[in-house]
C-alpha positions in Angstrom: 23.9 -8.8 7.3 22.5 -8.7 10.9 19.2 -9.5 12.7 17.3 -6.2 13.4 13.9 -7.3 14.6 11.8 -10.2 15.6 8.0 -10.0 15.7 6.0 -12.8 17.3 2.3 -13.2 17.7 0.3 -16.3 18.7 3.5 -18.4 18.7 3.7 -20.7 21.8 3.7 -18.4 24.9 3.3 -15.1 23.0 -0.4 -14.5 22.5 0.1 -10.7 22.1 2.1 -9.1 19.3 5.7 -8.9 20.7 8.4 -7.0 18.9 12.0 -7.6 19.9 14.4 -5.0 18.5 18.0 -6.2 18.3 20.7 -3.5 18.4 24.3 -3.9 17.2 26.7 -5.9 19.4 25.7 -8.7 21.7 22.1 -9.2 22.8 21.1 -11.5 25.6 17.7 -12.8 26.6 17.4 -13.5 30.3 14.5 -14.4 32.5 13.2 -17.0 35.0 12.3 -20.5 34.1 9.1 -20.7 32.1 9.2 -17.1 30.9 9.4 -18.0 27.2 13.2 -17.6 26.5 13.4 -20.8 24.5 10.3 -19.9 22.6 12.1 -17.0 21.1 14.8 -19.2 19.6 12.1 -21.7 18.5 10.3 -18.8 16.7 13.5 -18.0 14.8 14.0 -21.6 13.8 10.3 -21.8 12.8 10.2 -18.7 10.6 13.4 -19.8 8.9 11.6 -22.9 7.7 11.6 -25.6 10.4 9.0 -28.3 9.5 9.5 -30.7 12.4 7.3 -29.9 15.5 9.7 -32.1 17.5 12.6 -29.7 16.8 10.4 -27.0 18.2 9.7 -28.9 21.4 6.1 -29.6 20.2 3.9 -32.6 21.0 3.7 -34.0 17.5 1.9 -31.7 15.1 2.8 -28.3 13.9 -0.4 -26.7 15.2 1.1 -27.2 18.7 3.1 -23.9 18.1 -0.1 -21.9 18.1 -1.0 -20.3 21.5 -3.4 -22.8 23.1 -5.0 -20.5 25.7 -5.0 -20.2 29.4 -7.6 -20.1 32.1 -8.1 -16.4 31.4 -7.3 -16.3 27.6 -8.9 -18.0 24.6 -6.7 -20.0 22.2 -5.6 -18.1 19.1 -6.4 -19.2 15.6 -2.9 -18.6 14.2 0.8 -18.2 15.0 2.8 -15.6 13.2 6.5 -14.8 13.2 8.5 -12.2 11.2 12.2 -11.7 11.2 13.8 -8.6 9.8 17.4 -8.6 8.6 19.6 -5.7 7.6 20.8 -6.6 4.2 22.8 -3.4 3.4 25.8 -5.5 2.5 23.6 -7.6 0.1 24.8 -10.9 1.5 21.2 -12.1 0.7 20.7 -12.4 -3.1 17.9 -9.8 -3.1 17.9 -6.1 -4.0 16.5 -4.9 -0.8 18.6 -3.3 2.0 16.2 -4.7 4.6 14.6 -8.1 4.3 11.6 -9.4 6.3 10.7 -13.1 6.2 7.4 -14.1 7.7 5.5 -17.2 8.4 1.9 -17.7 9.5 0.2 -20.9 10.4 -3.6 -21.4 11.0 -5.2 -24.1 13.1 -6.6 -25.5 9.9 -3.1 -26.4 8.9 -2.9 -23.8 6.2 0.2 -21.7 6.2 1.6 -18.6 4.5 5.2 -17.6 3.8 6.3 -14.1 2.7 9.4 -12.3 1.8 9.0 -8.5 2.2 5.2 -8.9 2.2 5.1 -10.9 -1.0 3.7 -14.4 -0.8 6.2 -17.1 -1.6 7.0 -20.8 -1.0 9.0 -22.4 1.8 11.4 -23.3 -1.0 11.9 -19.6 -1.8 12.9 -18.9 1.8 15.3 -21.8 1.8 16.9 -20.6 -1.4 17.2 -17.0 -0.1 19.4 -18.3 2.7 21.5 -20.8 0.7 25.3 -20.2 1.3 24.7 -17.6 4.0 25.1 -19.7 7.1 21.5 -18.7 8.1 18.7 -21.2 8.0 16.8 -23.5 10.3 20.0 -25.3 11.2 22.5 -22.6 10.4 22.7 -20.6 13.6 23.9 -21.2 17.1 21.8 -21.1 20.2 23.6 -21.8 23.4 21.2 -23.4 25.8 21.3 -23.7 29.6 24.1 -26.1 30.7 25.9 -26.0 27.3 
């Protein structure tokens, strides 16, 4: 199992749909301070089920992850993240060779979770990743100075 793709839209500093394709081997994300590098790792943590806005460097409520606008751009009404995993080895207990988990949050507080486009509960996402080493706390991000 490996990460193939991450799609982010409306999440923190990503107002436009941004697709990051991950090849085999080692992938690094580099850029200047303030370019959104940490928001990529936050989006992964979020789509895998993080429910604490403080863990996502938010100000206190989950709606803080939705793009809040700039001088030249209006705020968006939702944040959406999808993570696609190659499951050819069937480490995830699901019959698909490719698994996409997505999460969408609206400013109203309403949220949607999906596995391969089918609506599900957060509990279903958590259960999908049990005993895999993947989850909101089951991966390693090495931050600056660590």
